[in-house]
Backbone as numpy.savetxt, mean C-alpha at the origin, in Angstrom:
# Nx Ny Nz CAx CAy CAz Cx Cy Cz
-8.16 -7.63 -18.20 -7.47 -6.67 -17.35 -7.72 -6.95 -15.88
-8.93 -7.45 -15.57 -9.27 -7.73 -14.18 -8.41 -8.83 -13.60
-8.07 -9.83 -14.43 -7.25 -10.93 -13.93 -5.84 -10.46 -13.62
-5.32 -9.52 -14.41 -3.98 -8.98 -14.14 -3.98 -8.19 -12.85
-5.03 -7.39 -12.63 -5.14 -6.62 -11.39 -5.28 -7.55 -10.19
-6.10 -8.60 -10.32 -6.27 -9.55 -9.23 -4.97 -10.29 -8.92
-4.23 -10.68 -9.96 -2.95 -11.35 -9.74 -1.94 -10.41 -9.09
-1.93 -9.15 -9.51 -1.03 -8.18 -8.89 -1.33 -7.98 -7.42
-2.62 -7.87 -7.10 -3.01 -7.72 -5.69 -2.61 -8.96 -4.90
-2.82 -10.13 -5.48 -2.46 -11.37 -4.79 -0.97 -11.51 -4.57
-0.17 -11.13 -5.56 1.29 -11.22 -5.43 1.78 -10.24 -4.36
1.29 -9.00 -4.41 1.69 -8.03 -3.39 1.28 -8.48 -2.00
0.05 -8.95 -1.84 -0.42 -9.37 -0.52 0.34 -10.60 -0.02
0.54 -11.58 -0.90 1.26 -12.78 -0.49 2.71 -12.49 -0.13
3.37 -11.68 -0.94 4.76 -11.32 -0.63 4.84 -10.50 0.64
3.86 -9.60 0.84 3.86 -8.80 2.07 3.69 -9.64 3.32
2.77 -10.60 3.27 2.57 -11.48 4.44 3.81 -12.32 4.68
4.42 -12.84 3.60 5.63 -13.66 3.76 6.75 -12.84 4.41
6.92 -11.59 3.96 7.97 -10.75 4.54 7.64 -10.33 5.97
6.36 -10.23 6.31 5.99 -9.90 7.69 6.40 -11.00 8.66
6.47 -12.21 8.18 6.82 -13.35 9.04 8.32 -13.58 9.16
9.12 -12.76 8.53 10.58 -12.89 8.59 11.11 -12.29 9.89
12.28 -12.74 10.37 12.77 -12.26 11.66 13.47 -10.90 11.62
13.81 -10.40 10.45 14.53 -9.12 10.38 13.55 -7.96 10.27
13.87 -6.88 10.94 12.99 -5.73 11.00 12.82 -5.07 9.64
13.88 -4.96 8.86 13.78 -4.33 7.55 12.82 -5.09 6.64
12.85 -6.41 6.70 11.94 -7.20 5.88 10.49 -7.01 6.32
10.27 -6.80 7.60 8.92 -6.53 8.10 8.43 -5.19 7.55
9.29 -4.19 7.52 8.91 -2.88 6.99 8.56 -2.98 5.50
9.36 -3.71 4.74 9.07 -3.89 3.32 7.77 -4.67 3.14
7.50 -5.66 3.99 6.25 -6.40 3.94 5.04 -5.52 4.20
5.15 -4.61 5.15 4.05 -3.67 5.41 3.82 -2.77 4.20
4.90 -2.36 3.56 4.76 -1.51 2.36 4.06 -2.28 1.24
4.43 -3.54 1.03 3.79 -4.33 -0.01 2.31 -4.56 0.29
1.98 -4.76 1.56 0.57 -4.91 1.92 -0.21 -3.63 1.66
0.40 -2.50 1.93 -0.30 -1.24 1.66 -0.49 -1.04 0.16
0.48 -1.47 -0.66 0.31 -1.39 -2.12 -0.85 -2.28 -2.56
-0.96 -3.47 -1.97 -2.05 -4.38 -2.32 -3.41 -3.77 -1.96
-3.50 -3.16 -0.80 -4.77 -2.55 -0.39 -5.10 -1.37 -1.30
-4.10 -0.57 -1.67 -4.35 0.55 -2.58 -4.85 0.07 -3.94
-4.25 -0.99 -4.47 -4.73 -1.54 -5.74 -6.14 -2.10 -5.61
-6.44 -2.70 -4.46 -7.77 -3.24 -4.23 -8.81 -2.11 -4.22
-8.51 -1.03 -3.51 -9.44 0.11 -3.46 -9.61 0.70 -4.86
-8.52 0.82 -5.60 -8.59 1.34 -6.96 -9.47 0.44 -7.84
-9.30 -0.86 -7.68 -10.09 -1.80 -8.47 -11.56 -1.76 -8.12
-11.89 -1.56 -6.87 -13.29 -1.48 -6.45 -13.94 -0.18 -6.93
-13.14 0.81 -7.27 -13.67 2.08 -7.75 -14.01 2.06 -9.23
-13.97 0.91 -9.88 -14.28 0.78 -11.31 -13.51 1.82 -12.12
-12.27 1.52 -12.40 -11.44 2.43 -13.18 -12.08 2.68 -14.54
-12.22 3.95 -14.86 -12.78 4.33 -16.15 -11.81 5.26 -16.84
-11.57 5.00 -18.12 -10.66 5.82 -18.90 -11.49 6.78 -19.75
-11.14 8.07 -19.71 -11.79 9.05 -20.55 -13.10 9.59 -20.00
-13.51 9.18 -18.81 -14.74 9.69 -18.22 -14.43 10.96 -17.43
-15.32 11.95 -17.49 -15.07 13.16 -16.70 -15.17 12.87 -15.21
-14.38 13.55 -14.38 -14.33 13.21 -12.96 -15.51 13.73 -12.15
-16.12 14.85 -12.55 -17.21 15.43 -11.77 -18.33 15.91 -12.69
-19.51 16.08 -12.11 -20.65 16.60 -12.85 -20.46 18.07 -13.16
-20.99 18.52 -14.26 -20.92 19.93 -14.62 -22.09 20.66 -13.97
-21.86 21.89 -13.50 -22.94 22.61 -12.83 -24.06 22.97 -13.81
-25.29 22.82 -13.33 -26.45 23.20 -14.12 -26.92 22.15 -15.09
-26.20 21.06 -15.23 -26.58 20.00 -16.17 -26.86 18.74 -15.38
-28.07 18.18 -15.56 -28.41 16.92 -14.90 -27.70 15.79 -15.63
-26.91 15.06 -14.90 -26.14 14.00 -15.52 -26.38 12.66 -14.85
-26.05 11.62 -15.55 -26.16 10.26 -15.02 -24.86 9.93 -14.29
-24.92 9.67 -12.97 -23.68 9.38 -12.24 -22.93 8.15 -12.73
-23.61 7.26 -13.44 -22.95 6.06 -13.95 -21.98 6.39 -15.09
-22.11 7.57 -15.69 -21.26 7.96 -16.79 -20.00 8.70 -16.35
-19.85 8.91 -15.05 -18.74 9.70 -14.55 -17.82 8.84 -13.68
-16.58 9.27 -13.55 -15.61 8.57 -12.71 -15.91 8.88 -11.24
-15.69 7.92 -10.38 -15.90 8.11 -8.94 -14.62 8.66 -8.31
-14.63 9.87 -7.77 -13.41 10.45 -7.22 -13.05 9.93 -5.82
-13.99 9.26 -5.14 -13.72 8.82 -3.77 -12.59 7.80 -3.68
-12.55 6.72 -4.49 -11.42 5.79 -4.38 -10.08 6.45 -4.68
-10.07 7.39 -5.62 -8.82 8.09 -5.94 -8.36 8.91 -4.75
-9.28 9.58 -4.08 -8.92 10.38 -2.90 -8.46 9.49 -1.76
-9.11 8.34 -1.57 -8.70 7.42 -0.51 -7.30 6.86 -0.76
-7.02 6.49 -2.00 -5.71 5.93 -2.32 -4.63 7.00 -2.18
-4.90 8.21 -2.61 -3.92 9.29 -2.46 -3.61 9.54 -0.99
-4.64 9.56 -0.16 -4.43 9.74 1.28 -3.65 8.56 1.86
-3.96 7.35 1.44 -3.26 6.16 1.95 -1.80 6.17 1.54
-1.49 6.65 0.34 -0.09 6.71 -0.10 0.70 7.66 0.78
0.13 8.82 1.07 0.82 9.80 1.92 1.03 9.25 3.32
0.01 8.63 3.89 0.13 8.09 5.25 1.12 6.93 5.29
1.10 6.04 4.28 2.03 4.91 4.29 3.47 5.38 4.10
3.68 6.44 3.31 5.03 6.98 3.16 5.54 7.52 4.50
4.72 8.26 5.21 5.12 8.81 6.52 5.36 7.69 7.53
4.51 6.67 7.52 4.68 5.55 8.45 5.96 4.78 8.14
6.25 4.56 6.86 7.47 3.85 6.48 8.70 4.65 6.90
8.68 5.96 6.73 9.80 6.80 7.15 10.00 6.71 8.66
8.90 6.72 9.42 9.00 6.60 10.88 9.58 5.24 11.26
9.10 4.16 10.62 9.62 2.83 10.92 11.11 2.72 10.61
11.56 3.33 9.52 12.98 3.27 9.17 13.83 4.03 10.19
13.34 5.14 10.70 14.08 5.88 11.74 14.15 5.05 13.02
13.06 4.42 13.39 13.07 3.56 14.57 14.00 2.36 14.35
14.01 1.80 13.14 14.91 0.69 12.83 16.36 1.10 12.98
16.72 2.26 12.44 18.10 2.73 12.54 18.49 3.00 13.99
17.59 3.58 14.77 17.88 3.83 16.18 18.03 2.51 16.94
17.17 1.56 16.67 17.25 0.25 17.34 18.52 -0.48 16.95
18.90 -0.42 15.68 20.13 -1.08 15.25 21.35 -0.42 15.87
21.31 0.90 16.03 22.42 1.60 16.66 22.57 1.24 18.13
21.45 1.01 18.82 21.50 0.67 20.24 21.85 -0.79 20.49
21.30 -1.70 19.67 21.50 -3.13 19.93 22.56 -3.76 19.04
22.85 -3.15 17.89 23.84 -3.71 16.98 23.29 -4.76 16.05
21.98 -5.03 16.07 21.36 -6.01 15.19 19.96 -5.55 14.82
19.42 -6.13 13.77 18.06 -5.78 13.40 17.10 -6.96 13.51
17.53 -8.01 14.23 16.65 -9.15 14.47 15.61 -8.78 15.50
14.46 -9.43 15.39 13.37 -9.16 16.30 13.72 -9.60 17.71
14.37 -10.76 17.85 14.70 -11.24 19.18 16.06 -10.74 19.68
16.79 -10.00 18.86 18.04 -9.40 19.29 19.25 -10.30 19.17
19.10 -11.53 18.69 20.22 -12.45 18.55 20.59 -12.59 17.09
21.87 -12.51 16.81 22.36 -12.63 15.43 22.32 -14.11 15.02
21.87 -14.38 13.79 21.80 -15.75 13.29 22.73 -15.92 12.11
23.06 -17.15 11.85 23.84 -17.50 10.65 22.94 -17.37 9.44
23.42 -16.86 8.30 22.56 -16.74 7.10 22.25 -18.07 6.48
């Protein structure tokens, strides 16, 4: 399972970097989104995903923290998802405004042949 997670992170990160280097603004926005997905998967993977483990200690009972799920990576990823969604929405609004003013979505403002 770890190799699948590592390959997924690598594919998302590699595709995100490749799209960041493209001249069109929309591709840059999609590249940033893919990079944020890669970072979220990385944080999730570092949190040692456990299936069937209780998320928190029960009050009054001394427990071994190694037997419980760590809620911190889950909270970090949830916060990162919300922030990346808001950032992507802001970038798309700026993209639409820029395209309306200049008539193109190229970074240098010049239209190219496909």
